[in-house]
Every structure is written in structure tokens, then in C-alpha cells.
N, C-alpha and C positions, 0 to 999 in steps of 0.2 A: 634800272628800273623799273619801275611807281607802278605800284597797288594797284593804282587805279585811274586810271584813261577816258577824259571819255572828250570824241571827235568831236564839235562844232558845228554844226551848221553846216552840212557836206549836204554835195547833190549824189543821193543811198542808190546805187544800184550793188541793189543784195543779191544778183543771179536765180536765189530761193522766190518760187513763184509765190509762199504758200507768201511772207514778210512783200513784196514786189517790192515795190522800185521807191522814194523820196526826193520831192523836189527841194528840197531842203528838210537836216535830220542830221541828227548824232547819236552817234556810239558809245553804250558806256564798254569800255575794257577795264575788265575787275583778277585776279591776279590772269595774267593767261589768256582769257578768256573772255567773248563777249557777252555780255549777261543783262545787256537791252541794247532793244532798236526803236527809235520811235520820231514821230518829230516834229518832239520838244519833250527834250526828258526834267526841263528844272532844274535848277542847281541842286550844286555837290560837291557836296567835299574830294574831290581828284582832281590830279592836271590833266590842267584843259590843251588840244590838240584847234589849234582853229583851222578851220578848217572851210571858212566862208570863201565860195568860184571856188570851190578842187570836185573832185566826182571822189566819191568813196566807192571803198567796188571790191569782191576781191583778190589776193595776189591772182598773180598766173602760177598757170604750173606748164613742164617741160616735165614733159616724160623720156626724154632717149640724144643724150647728147655724153659723147665722146668730149669730153670733160678738160682731158688731161692734156688735147690738145693745142692750147689757148694760148700758147706763146704762138705758135706758129701762126694766128688768125691767116685768113686767105693768103695762103703761099700760093697751096692748090687749085684759085681757083681758075685756071683759065688755063686750067692742067685736064690729061682727060679723067673719066673716071679710075681708070690701071693705071696709071701713072699717080696719081693719090696713094694709091695703094701702093704700086708698089710702094712710096716715096716715106712712108709713113707706118707702112702696118713690114714694110719687111726689109728697109733697107732702117728707119730713120729708131721705131719703136723698141729690137729690140737694145740701145745701147740711152736710154732713159734710166740715168739712175734717180731715187728714189724723191733727189732733191726737184730734178728738173718733172715731176713728175705735183711735188707737192704745191710748186711753182705755179702749174699751170696748171689745177684746182682749185688753188687759192688767185688769180688772179682770175679768170675761168667764173670767179662762183661769184669774188666782186660786182662782176659787170653783171652778171642776170641779174643779181640783184636793183643798182644804178639802174635798169632798165625795167625793173614793175617785178620781177619774181622773184615768187619765196618758194616755189614744193622745188628738186628739183633732180630730177632722173639720173646719176653722174653713172654710164656704160662706158664698166672700166672693164679695156681687157687690155691694161698695161698692169696686167699681173707679173713681172718679169721674179719678183724675189717678194715672200713676207716684208722684208722693210718699207716697197713699195705701193703695198697694199694701204701699211697700215701711214705712211704718207698723205695716200688717198684723201682716207678716213678727218686727217689731222688737219689738214684743210679746209675738208670743209664743216667738222664741230670748228674748228676757227669762226671763219666767213657769217657763221650766225644762225644762217638761210637751215630748212627743212631740207631737207634732200634723200633721198633713199639711194644708196653706197651698190650698185650691178655690179660683183664679184663676176668679171670674166677668168681669162686663161694672159701667161706669158704669149710675150713676142719674137721672149727667144728660142727659134727655130721656129719659126711661123708658119711653111708651109706647113711642117707635122699640128700645128695642132688647129688648120684655118686646113685641112686638101683633104676630106675623108680619110681625120683623125678617129684612128685608134688610141687616145689616150683619154683617157678620162679627166672631169674638170676638177684640177686642182683640190688635193680637201682642202685645203689652208679655208677653205669658205667653215668651214663646220669651227674651227677655233675664232674664225670671227665670229660664232652667231654665241657662240659659250662664253667666251670672255669683253666684249664692244656691243655685243647686243643681243643680250639675254629676257631684255621686255624689247615690248616694241615705239611704246610710249619715249621714248625720244624722239629728239626734235631728223640726228638721222638711223634710217632704221635699213634695213639689208630686204637684197634680193643680189638673183641669179641672172650671170645677164650670157645665156645658154644658147650651146651654138643650132645645134638642133637633126637634122636632116639631109641640112643644103650643104651640115662642118665637116662631119662626123659623121658614123660606123652605128648600123639600126643597136648595136649593142650598148656603146658608148651614147647617144644621144638618151637613150632611156634610160641607162643609172644615173644620166645626171640629173635627168628629168624627177627624179625616185630621189636622188639625193636632195634636193630643191625641197620637196613633202615633207617629205622626210626629214626638216629642218622649218619645215611651215614658214616662207619666202614663197612669194613670186615669184615666174622666170621673165624674162623678155627675151624677145627673140628676132631677129632677121630673120628675113622670110619675105624671096617670093623680089630681088633685086633684083632686073635686066631677066638680060629669056635664060638665059646658063640658069639661073634657080628658078625660072618660073617652073624649067624642063625635066625641075625637079622632084616635083608632087609630093612638095615636102608636106607639104597641110595635109595631104591623103591619107601620105602613107605615118602617120601619127595618126592621123582619125580610125588607122587601118586596126591600130594599136589600144587603143579601146588610151591616146593617152591627152586628146580633146581636154580642155577644162579655165576656168572662169577666172584660173588662178594666172592664167595667160594674156599676154600680149606681144600683140604681132610689128615688126616696122618697119615698113612699106608698104609691099602686096602688088605693089605695082605689077607685077608678073604670074602674081597667085592665079589657080579660073576661075569663073564665078559660080560652080559645080566650091568649091574650097569655098572660096569666102562664107559661100551659102552654109556651110560646116560650125567655122567661125565664129556667123548670127545666132544656129544655132547652141554653140556650146557655149554665149558666153563667153567668148575672148573679147577682150577686147585693141585697138591699135593706129601707132605710132605713126605722124605723116608725117619727116621734116620737111616743109614746100619750102621750102627756098632753099638749100639743098635738089632733093630732088628735080627743080625747077633747072638748075643748073649742070647738078647731074649729065648728060647727054647718056642716049642708050642708057635710063633707069628705068623705061617705060612706062607710060602715064601715071597723072598721080589718077589713082581709083576711087576716088569720090568719089562721085558717081553711081558705085557699081553698091559698096559702098554702104553710100546711104537708103539705095533702091534695097539690100538688108535691113536699115532696122538697125543697122553700125555706123552708130553716131564717136567718129573718129575727136583724137586727140593731136595738141600738135609739137613737132621739139627745134629746135634748136638743129637738131647732130651734128656735125661740124662745125666749125669755126673756120678749120683751114679748107674748107669750100664753101661756104657761103657762112652769110645774116644769123645771126644768132637768138634776136630779138620776138617778144611776142607780137609783136608791132605788125613788124616783118610776115612773119607765120597768116597769121588774120590776115592781114591785108593783100597774102595772098595768092589764099584760100578761098575769097572771098571772088579777088579779081579773072583768076584757073577758071573757079567752079561757074561763073554768069558767060565770063567768053566761051567755055566748054561750053554748058547748053543751048546754050546763043547762033552757038555755032554749030548746034548741029551731032557735030561729033560722038555724044551718046546714045545705045539701043535700051534703054534701062526703064520699064515705059511706069515703074515704080522710083526712081530716084524725083524729087522735086522739081520742081520746075527754073527756081534759080535760090537763093539763100538772105535771106536775112543779116545785119551785122551784125547782130541776137543771134542764130547759130551759132556764129563761130568766133564773137565771145562765150559764149557758150563750149569750143572745142579748146580754146585756150583756157579753162575755171576746170567744171563744174568734169565733163570727158578726160582731164588732164589726173585729177581729182580719182579719179573712177579710177582713168586705167594704173595707177600707181597707189590702187585701192586707201586710197585716206581715205576716199567724199566722208567721209565718218567723220572725220576733225578741218576738212578746208576746202575749196574748191564753192562754197558759200557765208555769203556772213547771217550768218544768224546763231541767237541766242543758243550754246555752248558750246558752241565752236571754239578751236581756235582765232586767238588775235591777227589772225597773218592778213592782210589791208594793208591796199594801197592807194593814194590817193596825186589825183595826176590837176596838174594848173591847167585850169578852164582860163584864166584869165591871161593866160599866155596869145598874144596877135596868133600864133597859129591857132590856138585854137575859139583865139573870144569873137562874137557876142557866140556863145554858144546856145542852140536848137537845140538838140533831141543828144541826149547823154551814152546813150551804144553806139548811137553812129559815129561821135564824137571821139571816147575812142578808137573805135576801129579803122574812120574812116581819116583821123587828123593828127591822133598823138603818136607821138616820136617816144626814146627811154628817157631824152632834155626836157619832158612835160613831168616827167616823175617828179614829183617834193617830196613823199615821204614813204618809205620799207616800214610797216609791223612785222613782224615772226612771233607771235606764240608772245603780246605785246610786247617784244623791245619795240624802241625805234637802232632801225640800221640806218635811215635816210636821211637825212630830215633838210626841207628844203636847200632838195635841187641837192644837200649833197652824203658822202656818205659821214657814219656817224662812228670815227672811233682805229681807223685810220689811217696807216702810216703809209698812203698813194705812192712815194713817192718812194721810200724807197721801196720798195713791191716792185713797183716801175724799174726797180736796175734788178731789182730780179729779175724779175722776168725776161726784160733784156741778157742776159749775161747766161741764161738758161734759152734763151735760143739761136744764139750767140756762139752755145758749146753744144748745140741739136746743126745745126749749120754744118758748124764744121764737125761732126762727125758722116759726111754721103757720100759715095760707095765708094769711091779714092781712099777714104782718109784709113 
């Protein structure tokens, strides 16, 4: 990694209202941090990245991805949601080896980087052993991306962990905090993938949350997906217990009540919406975007699981924008305080600023600003599907795709340049991923 790099001549979309955007400008990166942004920073002794014709912007931030499932991409797209749960969680998950977890995580992180995601929360409920956990962390670190490792539970005896469970969160999480994540300054940090009242008994979910808070880490919890979970009123239960707080991210919330969403707003709880998977998961409930916005909650976005849908952030943004405009234009919303429409910049904020906020990393990433980490992507607006560019934000949201991502930088280190990932044996990784998929499929119901 060069100590000083200057990105020259880009169209800059900073996402920081105090800095604004530049039709043409430069970004100076030094020791992994952004040191200057301006329309013309002048000559200097630095490695130069020619960004003429490119859009420079913050890297995308994904707040919820079951990345261990990446080698089973699209295997459950035409399944019911129940069939996905049965297949991935109740049948195959318990048979995953540490190697399956490692290559799935590496494959998933590299494809995320390739699509311009620089930060990803790995919602990892595959803690079949400490070795499985260590394999996940090793792959996240090998990828070079910024990640939050959200430690979950085993999928050996899955019902005992996921259905009115009386089993406490695996205590191995304390080892991780001590041995891997004693500091919160690394590229990979720690969170708890917690079960909450929908999956665990009252005494267990409370103890789990207390454990996470004693370790000084955030918790992310699936909440209100499908009517049978919404009927449990888990958010209200947490409210009665005095357990709601700003250190929580709730995922989905499709069938959570209006009153519960108000409780979330009152306590500063962040939300992650897996737009593409939620739109494909029949029966999960309506995407609650209008109900969230009416209460002042601006959600983050996620790829959820690539077993069931597309993970890149362009897909999530376009899905969110199109869904909202259709929903509101069709008169489906009862929310008087919901905005009548969304702009392209709104959903770009969901994919950057709000993602960083939900991952507890807004002080480091999510915008381009002096002092923040140099997590930057360059989108090639000379590609024929984007050229000639008229409005940069709309170009990114409405037109761009992963193939337009020319350069990806994390903490000043270039992970993709000229449209190609840097420093990885991709053929070898593909072979390992294919072998893992073959092993996983060989462990079917009758295996």
C-alpha cells in the first residue's frame, strides 16, 4: 500500500453535506485515511490514480449477510421461505465443516468487494465449533475488507437453539473478544448475532443481551419476519424489560406492529432491510419502508443470503426505490408522515451512511470526509450503460452494476483496480468453492 495516493479528476459524491459533491475533484489518501478533498489539490508527491470519467464515492455498507452460505448461491431462489429454512439451517448447516465456512466466507467477501461493498456485517449463525468460528474470521481477514463479525449459534441441533431455546449464547464469544477483538480499531470487529424473544426464552435472551453489553459490542437481531414472528410482539417484550437501546439493529421488521416501530424510533434502534430477499420471500410481510420513514427511521440495506437472492447493493437500492415509489403511488400506505416519494440520494444514503450507522462505524466510514478511513470506490461512468453521465447520484442508483466498479479501496489499500480484484488466486478459490458446494449438496436429507 502506497503511503500517499491521490485520486485525480473524479466526479466526487462525498455523501457528506458539509463537503458536498464536486463535478471534478481530487482526494488525497495518506496512511489509510482521507487527508484532503478538493476541486484541484495541485501537484504532490503521491501515487496517482487517474479517475477521469469516474465517480468517486464511499464504499457500500452491507448490514446483514449470511455469508457462510455463499457457495450455495441461488439454490433456494425458487423455494418457499420454509423450504430455505429446512434446507440451509435444519438440514445442511449442521454438516458444514470449518473449510466449508472458510471458503464460503472468502467467496462471499470477495464478490462483495468486487461489487463495491467495502464494509459487510457477517451475520454468522454457523458456530458449530470454535474451529468454524476461527475459519470465518480468518477468511474475513484474508479478504482485506472491513467487516463486522456477528457471532451467532451452532446449527447442530438447530431446533434446540432456534425454537423457544433455553440454551445461552455460546460463551466462546468471550474468547473472541479477548483473543481477536480486544481493540475496536481493526478492520474486522465483533458483534453478537442474537436470537431475541422470537427464538429464546425470556431468561436466555436477556442474559445474551447482557453478555453482549458486558463485552462492549453491538447486537443484531432478526425481528418480525413473517406473521408468526410478528404475533410474538418481541419488541414490545424487550421494551417492557427495559432492554431497548441504541446498540441494537433489528433485521426485517416486516410484521412488527406500528407501536413497536415507534418504540424503536424512541430508542434509536437501527434497521436492516434485505430488500431483494424480502421481495422474493413470499409470506415474509410487506417491506415496512413507509412505516419506518414515517417514524424517522432511515434503514440500512443488506444482501441477506445469496442462497435466496442477489447480494449486490445496486440491486438493493433499485429494489428499495422502485418498491417505495410503486407502494406510495398505488396508495397502499396508511402513513400520513411518510414521504410521498424517495429520491436517488435517499437510497444511496441507505447504502452508505445508514449502513455505517447500523454497524456502529459512522465515525470511520459511510461518507468521504477528511479524517475518515479511505474506503472509496470508483465507478467507471465511461462504460456504455452509463455514458454520457448527466446526474452522478442517479447514475449510480438507476444505472450502475457491479461490472461498472473499477476500483475498490479499503483503508487506503487497493483491492480492485481496472475492474479486476487484486492479489487473489481466483481460479483456485473457484475450485475450492465448487468442491465445497459438491460436499454440501452431498449431505442431503438422505445422506
